C-alpha positions in Angstrom: -13.3 5.4 32.5 -12.2 7.1 29.3 -14.4 10.2 28.5 -14.8 8.4 24.8 -13.8 5.7 22.7 -12.1 6.7 19.2 -11.5 3.0 17.1 -7.8 3.0 15.2 -10.4 1.8 12.2 -13.5 0.5 11.1 -14.0 -0.5 7.4 -16.8 1.4 5.5 -19.2 -1.0 4.3 -22.6 -1.1 4.7 -26.1 -2.9 2.9 -25.2 -1.8 -0.3 -22.1 -3.8 -0.4 -24.1 -6.5 0.9 -26.6 -6.2 -1.9 -23.9 -6.7 -4.7 -22.6 -9.6 -3.2 -25.8 -11.0 -2.4 -26.3 -10.8 -6.2 -23.3 -12.7 -6.9 -25.2 -15.7 -5.1 -28.4 -15.4 -7.3 -25.9 -16.1 -10.3 -24.6 -19.0 -8.7 -21.1 -17.9 -9.7 -18.8 -17.6 -7.3 -15.6 -18.3 -8.1 -13.9 -15.7 -10.3 -15.9 -14.9 -13.3 -17.8 -11.9 -14.7 -18.0 -9.7 -11.7 -13.6 -10.5 -11.8 -13.5 -9.1 -15.1 -15.6 -5.8 -15.2 -13.6 -5.2 -11.5 -10.4 -5.3 -13.4 -11.6 -3.2 -16.0 -12.6 -0.4 -14.0 -8.9 -1.0 -12.2 -7.0 0.1 -15.2 -9.7 2.8 -16.0 -9.3 4.1 -12.4 -4.8 4.1 -13.2 -4.7 4.4 -16.7 -2.4 1.1 -17.2 -2.3 -1.2 -20.2 -3.2 -4.3 -18.5 -3.6 -5.7 -15.3 -4.2 -8.9 -13.4 -6.2 -9.5 -9.8 -4.9 -11.4 -6.9 -5.8 -12.8 -3.7 -4.1 -10.0 -1.8 -1.7 -7.5 -1.4 1.7 -9.4 -0.6 1.0 -11.6 -3.3 0.5 -8.9 -6.0 3.9 -8.0 -5.3 5.0 -11.6 -5.3 3.4 -11.9 -8.8 4.9 -8.7 -10.1 8.1 -9.7 -9.2 7.9 -13.4 -10.4 7.0 -11.9 -13.5 9.7 -9.6 -14.2 12.2 -12.7 -13.9 13.4 -11.9 -10.3 14.4 -14.9 -8.3 17.5 -16.5 -6.6 21.0 -14.0 -6.5 19.1 -11.1 -7.4 19.0 -8.2 -5.1 15.9 -5.6 -5.1 16.5 -2.2 -3.3 13.6 -1.1 -0.9 12.8 1.4 1.3 13.4 0.5 4.8 10.1 2.3 5.7 7.2 0.0 4.6 4.5 -2.7 5.4 6.9 -6.0 5.6 5.0 -7.5 2.6 6.9 -5.2 0.5 10.1 -7.1 1.6 8.7 -10.4 2.0 7.3 -10.5 -1.5 11.2 -10.3 -2.2 12.5 -13.5 -0.3 9.4 -15.3 -1.3 10.7 -15.1 -5.0 13.8 -16.1 -4.0 15.9 -12.7 -3.9 17.2 -10.5 -1.0 16.1 -7.4 -0.3 18.4 -4.9 0.3 17.1 -1.8 3.1 17.7 1.8 2.4 17.2 4.5 4.6 14.7 7.3 3.8 15.8 10.7 2.8 13.8 12.4 6.7 11.9 11.2 8.9 8.9 12.7 7.6 9.7 11.6 4.0 8.8 8.0 2.9 11.0 7.0 0.3 14.1 5.3 -1.1 17.0 7.7 -0.1 18.7 7.5 -3.9 22.0 9.0 -2.4 22.6 6.0 -0.2 22.4 3.3 -2.7 25.6 1.4 -3.6 24.5 -0.6 -6.8 26.2 -4.6 -7.2 26.2 -6.7 -9.8 23.3 -8.1 -8.4 21.4 -5.4 -8.4 17.7 -6.1 -10.7 15.2 -3.2 -9.1 14.0 -0.5 -7.0 10.9 -1.1 -5.1 9.3 1.9 -3.8 6.2 2.3 -1.6 3.7 5.3 -1.9 2.4 5.0 1.7 -0.4 6.4 3.5 -2.3 7.8 0.5 0.1 9.8 -0.6 2.6 9.4 -3.5 6.6 9.2 -3.1 7.9 12.9 -2.8 11.0 11.5 -5.4 9.0 9.3 -8.0 10.1 10.9 -10.8 13.8 10.7 -9.4 13.9 7.2 -9.4 12.2 6.4 -12.4 15.0 8.5 -14.2 17.6 6.4 -11.7 16.5 3.5 -13.0 16.5 3.9 -16.0 19.7 5.0 -16.2 21.1 1.9 -14.4 19.0 -0.2 -16.1 17.0 -1.4 -13.3 13.5 -2.7 -13.0 11.2 -0.1 -10.7 8.4 -1.9 -9.1 5.7 0.2 -7.1 3.7 -0.8 -4.0 1.0 1.5 -4.1 -1.0 -1.1 -1.9 -2.1 2.0 -0.4 -2.5 4.6 -3.1 -5.1 4.1 -5.5 -6.6 6.7 -7.1 -3.4 9.1 -6.4 -2.1 10.7 -9.3 -0.9 14.0 -10.6 -3.5 13.9 -13.4 -1.4 12.3 -16.1 0.0 9.5 -14.4 -1.5 7.5 -11.2 1.0 5.8 -8.9 1.9 2.3 -9.4 2.0 3.4 -13.6 5.3 5.0 -13.4 7.8 1.6 -13.5 7.7 -1.5 -15.1 4.8 -3.2 -12.5 2.5 -1.8 -10.0 1.1 -3.5 -7.1 -2.4 -2.5 -5.0 -3.9 -3.9 -2.1 -7.6 -4.4 -1.4 -7.6 -5.6 3.0 -9.8 -4.2 5.0 -8.5 -0.9 5.9 -7.5 0.0 2.8 -9.3 3.2 0.5 -11.6 0.8 -1.6 -11.8 -2.8 0.4 -12.5 -6.4 -0.9 -11.8 -8.0 2.3 -8.5 -9.4 0.7 -7.2 -8.9 -2.8 -4.8 -7.4 -4.9 -4.4 -6.6 -8.5 -1.1 -5.5 -10.8 -0.8 -3.2 -13.6 1.8 -3.1 -16.2 2.2 -1.3 -19.6 4.6 -4.1 -20.9 2.4 -7.0 -23.2 4.9 -9.8 -22.1 5.0 -8.9 -18.5 1.5 -9.1 -18.4 1.4 -12.3 -20.6 3.6 -14.1 -17.7 1.8 -13.2 -14.9 -1.6 -14.1 -16.7 0.0 -17.8 -16.7 1.4 -17.6 -13.0 -1.8 -16.5 -11.5 -3.9 -19.2 -12.4 -1.8 -22.6 -12.7 0.0 -22.0 -15.6 -2.9 -21.5 -18.2 -4.7 -18.9 -20.1 -8.0 -19.4 -18.7 -10.0 -22.0 -16.4 -11.5 -24.7 -17.2 -8.9 -26.7 -19.1 -6.8 -29.2 -17.6 -3.5 -28.4 -20.1 -0.8 -26.1 -18.3 2.0 -25.1 -20.8 3.9 -23.0 -17.9 4.2 -23.4 -14.3 1.9 -20.9 -12.3 0.0 -21.0 -9.2 -3.7 -19.9 -7.7 -3.5 -16.0 -6.9 -7.6 -15.8 -8.5 -9.8 -13.5 -6.7 -13.6 -14.5 -6.3 -16.7 -13.1 -8.0 -18.2 -12.3 -4.4 -14.8 -10.2 -3.7 -14.7 -8.4 -6.8 -18.3 -7.5 -6.6 -17.8 -5.9 -3.0 -14.8 -4.1 -5.4 -17.6 -3.4 -7.5 -19.5 -2.0 -5.0 -16.8 0.1 -3.1 -15.7 1.7 -6.2 -19.0 3.3 -6.4 -18.7 4.7 -2.9 -15.7 5.9 -4.2 -16.5 9.8 -4.5 -18.0 10.0 -0.8 -14.7 8.1 0.4 -12.5 10.9 -0.6 -14.8 13.4 0.5 -14.6 11.7 3.4 -11.4 11.5 4.2 -10.3 14.9 2.9 -12.4 16.3 5.7 -10.7 14.3 8.4 -7.2 15.0 7.5 -8.2 18.8 7.2 -10.1 18.7 10.5 -6.8 17.0 12.4 -4.9 20.0 11.1 -7.6 22.3 12.1 -7.2 21.0 15.6 -3.3 20.2 15.7 -1.9 23.1 13.8 1.8 23.7 13.4 2.0 21.9 17.1 2.9 18.5 15.2 5.2 17.8 11.9 3.1 15.8 9.2 4.0 13.5 6.0 5.8 15.3 3.5 3.8 15.1 0.6 4.6 15.4 -3.2 2.8 18.7 -4.6 1.6 17.6 -7.5 -0.6 14.5 -6.7 -3.5 14.6 -4.5 -3.8 12.9 -1.4 -6.3 10.3 0.2 -5.2 9.6 4.1 -4.7 6.0 4.3 -3.7 6.6 7.8 -3.5 10.3 9.6 0.2 10.4 10.4 1.5 13.3 13.0 5.6 13.0 14.1 5.7 14.3 18.0 8.8 14.1 19.9 8.0 11.0 21.9 5.4 8.5 20.3 5.5 6.0 22.7 4.8 8.2 25.6 1.8 10.1 23.7 0.5 6.8 22.5 0.3 5.4 25.8 -1.8 8.2 27.2 -3.9 8.4 24.4 -4.5 4.9 25.3 -5.4 5.5 28.8 -8.1 7.8 27.2 -9.5 5.8 25.1 -8.1 6.2 21.9 -6.5 3.7 19.7 -3.7 4.9 17.9 -0.6 2.8 16.0 3.0 3.3 15.5 4.4 4.0 12.5 5.6 0.8 10.4 8.9 -0.6 12.3 11.6 -0.5 9.5 13.3 -3.4 8.3 16.3 -3.1 10.0 14.4 -3.0 13.7 12.5 -6.4 12.3 13.6 -10.0 14.0 12.6 -11.8 10.7 15.4 -9.9 9.4 18.1 -10.2 11.7 19.9 -12.8 9.1 20.6 -9.8 6.6 23.8 -8.3 6.9 23.0 -4.3 7.0 24.5 -2.1 9.4 22.1 -1.1 12.0 23.3 2.4 12.6 22.8 3.5 8.6 19.2 4.2 9.3 18.6 7.6 11.0 15.9 8.5 9.6 13.7 5.3 9.2 14.6 5.4 13.4 13.4 9.0 13.6 10.3 8.3 12.1 9.5 5.2 14.1 10.3 7.0 17.4 8.2 10.1 16.3 5.4 9.0 14.1 1.7 8.2 15.2 -0.7 6.9 13.0 -4.3 8.5 13.8 -7.9 7.2 13.7 -8.7 7.6 10.0 -12.0 6.1 9.1 -15.4 6.9 7.6 -17.9 7.8 10.2 -15.2 9.4 12.5 -17.1 12.3 14.3 -15.1 15.6 14.6 -16.0 15.3 18.3 -13.6 12.1 18.2 -11.4 13.5 16.1 -11.0 17.1 18.1 -11.0 14.7 21.6 -7.9 12.6 20.1 -6.2 16.2 19.2 -7.1 17.3 22.7 -5.2 14.1 24.1 -2.2 14.3 21.9 -1.9 17.4 22.5 -1.8 17.5 26.4 1.3 15.2 25.8 3.3 17.9 24.5 
């Protein structure tokens, strides 16, 4: 029997969250309503964006952003080859083509601008701020997009509350998207948010998310739209989670500091942007052989997780025309990267045990 159990993740929810949701039932307004407006307004305060809309989940948030920019069939969107699959799937959902670009190094998860080959169909670049950190070259990507007249779409699903003190992740480009899935910095179980500083883009998102109308309660639909709304039950949970954000920040910072205390320089870590704060979505350790290390950790009751499978390795993207040898840094990141358990409530004993078993394989 393993000496200890260390789950990969546990949501940080408690009775205070339940109490907030209970009040929604007391008001008998469970569809999108006053809590949704308050939650959206709070998110605009956090991000500093001028406009924003809620979405049903993070994937549909990206879809909504792309659709509002007019991205569609025949268009190409460059996307970093290492990200959660929703980044590329949403591009396909609008009928466009995702073009995979390798990352600069195994520990540097962003778009390698030197490997981009623009075509007449290239409309934009999508970067993903991964694992609670900002892309290391976000300013360079902004400059590149401005130079070439490209849209910049930021998948900031894992980067809420990540900023350089002046700008928040998700507000550097034309649109930024966020996710509130169960393992994100704050959760609404499922849910998403799209922000922009462009009034016209916001106007299109407003119609697209609500059946082609600006507000519910009317059966006149000036435009084609869909249902990407969030319920007040979800928004109430989001508001409750926002009230605990300082506890979450402090807890996640303690976790990464504790991992680094026990692991030291025996492993490699993510490259972080020096000007941005860091709230780890997962603590990432790079070792020589992730599969071997994770197998050993699993035998001892620990639940590690692989890095995201690079897009060029995904069976569902085999129909795209790309050279599988063109992504050496993505391959190395996947072969070496391990997502360590990172959740509020994790004890120092569990972290030290996790590090002990990881180091035994080295």
